C-alpha positions in Angstrom: 85.9 135.9 85.7 83.6 138.9 86.4 85.3 142.2 86.0 83.9 145.2 87.8 85.2 148.7 87.5 84.0 151.5 89.7 84.3 155.2 89.1 83.1 158.5 90.5 84.7 158.6 94.0 86.5 161.6 95.3 86.4 164.4 97.8 83.2 166.3 98.5 82.0 168.7 101.1 79.3 167.8 103.6 76.0 168.3 102.1 77.3 167.7 98.6 76.7 165.0 96.1 78.5 162.3 94.2 77.5 159.7 91.7 79.3 156.4 91.5 79.1 153.9 88.6 80.2 150.3 88.2 80.5 148.5 84.9 80.4 144.8 84.7 82.1 142.7 82.0 83.7 139.4 81.5 82.2 136.0 82.3 78.7 136.9 83.2 75.7 136.3 81.0 72.7 137.2 83.2 73.1 139.6 86.1 70.8 139.2 89.1 71.9 141.4 92.0 73.9 144.6 91.6 74.9 146.3 94.9 77.1 148.8 96.6 78.9 148.1 99.8 81.2 150.3 101.8 83.8 149.8 104.4 85.8 152.0 106.8 88.7 151.1 109.0 87.6 149.4 112.2 84.2 148.5 110.9 82.7 145.6 109.0 81.8 146.0 105.4 78.1 147.0 105.1 75.5 146.9 102.4 74.6 150.4 101.2 72.2 149.6 98.5 71.2 146.8 96.2 68.9 146.3 93.2 67.7 143.0 91.8 67.0 142.2 88.2 63.3 142.6 89.0 63.9 146.1 90.3 63.6 145.4 94.0 65.7 147.9 95.9 67.1 147.7 99.4 69.0 150.4 101.3 70.8 150.7 104.5 68.9 152.8 107.1 71.6 155.4 106.9 71.2 155.7 103.2 67.5 155.9 102.9 66.2 159.2 101.6 69.7 160.3 100.5 71.0 157.6 98.2 69.5 156.1 95.1 70.6 153.0 93.3 69.8 152.3 89.6 70.9 150.1 86.9 71.2 150.1 83.1 71.0 146.5 81.9 72.0 147.4 78.4 75.3 148.6 79.7 75.7 146.1 82.6 76.2 149.1 84.8 74.9 150.1 88.3 74.9 153.6 89.7 74.7 155.1 93.1 73.6 158.6 93.4 74.6 160.0 96.8 73.1 163.2 98.1 73.3 165.2 101.3 76.6 163.5 102.1 77.9 163.4 105.6 81.4 162.9 107.0 80.3 159.5 108.2 79.7 158.4 104.6 83.4 158.5 104.1 84.4 155.0 103.0 85.7 152.8 100.3 82.7 152.0 98.1 82.8 148.7 96.3 80.5 147.2 93.7 79.2 143.7 93.9 77.4 141.7 91.1 76.1 138.2 91.0 74.3 136.2 88.3 74.9 133.4 85.9 77.3 132.6 83.2 76.6 130.2 80.3 79.5 129.0 78.1 77.7 126.1 76.4 74.1 125.3 75.4 73.6 123.0 78.4 75.7 124.7 81.1 75.0 127.6 83.3 76.6 128.4 86.6 76.5 131.0 89.3 79.1 133.7 89.3 79.8 136.8 91.3 82.4 139.4 91.7 83.7 142.5 93.5 85.2 145.7 92.2 88.4 147.1 93.6 86.6 150.0 95.3 86.5 153.7 95.0 87.2 156.1 97.8 84.6 158.6 98.9 85.8 161.3 101.3 83.3 163.7 102.8 85.1 166.5 104.5 85.1 170.3 104.7 
C-alpha cells in the first residue's frame, strides 16, 4: 500500500501564505503523478495542482498565479506553496500519488494512493 502523510495545514488570514507537504512511502517504486486536491462541504473534490515525473504542471484556474506545486524525488515528497490565500480556499487538502511498484524482477504494477487530508482555513 502507498502511504501518504500531509502536513502544513492550519489557520491563516486572508492574504497570507501556507506551505503544504506530502511524503509518500510504502509500496511504490516509481512515482509518476503527484497532486493536490481539495474538497469543501457541498462541492465535488477538485484538482488544485499536479506535477508529473517529467515536470509538467497543471493548476486549477483559481490557483494559477497564487499556488506553486513542486516535488523532491529524493524524498518522495510533493509540496504546495499557497500565497495570497482567500476565504474560498478553505478546504481539506489531500495529496494524491500514482506510479508503479515492483516486487520482483519481472513484475511491475500500477499503484496509487490518497492521503488523509489536512485542513486549511482562511479566515480573519
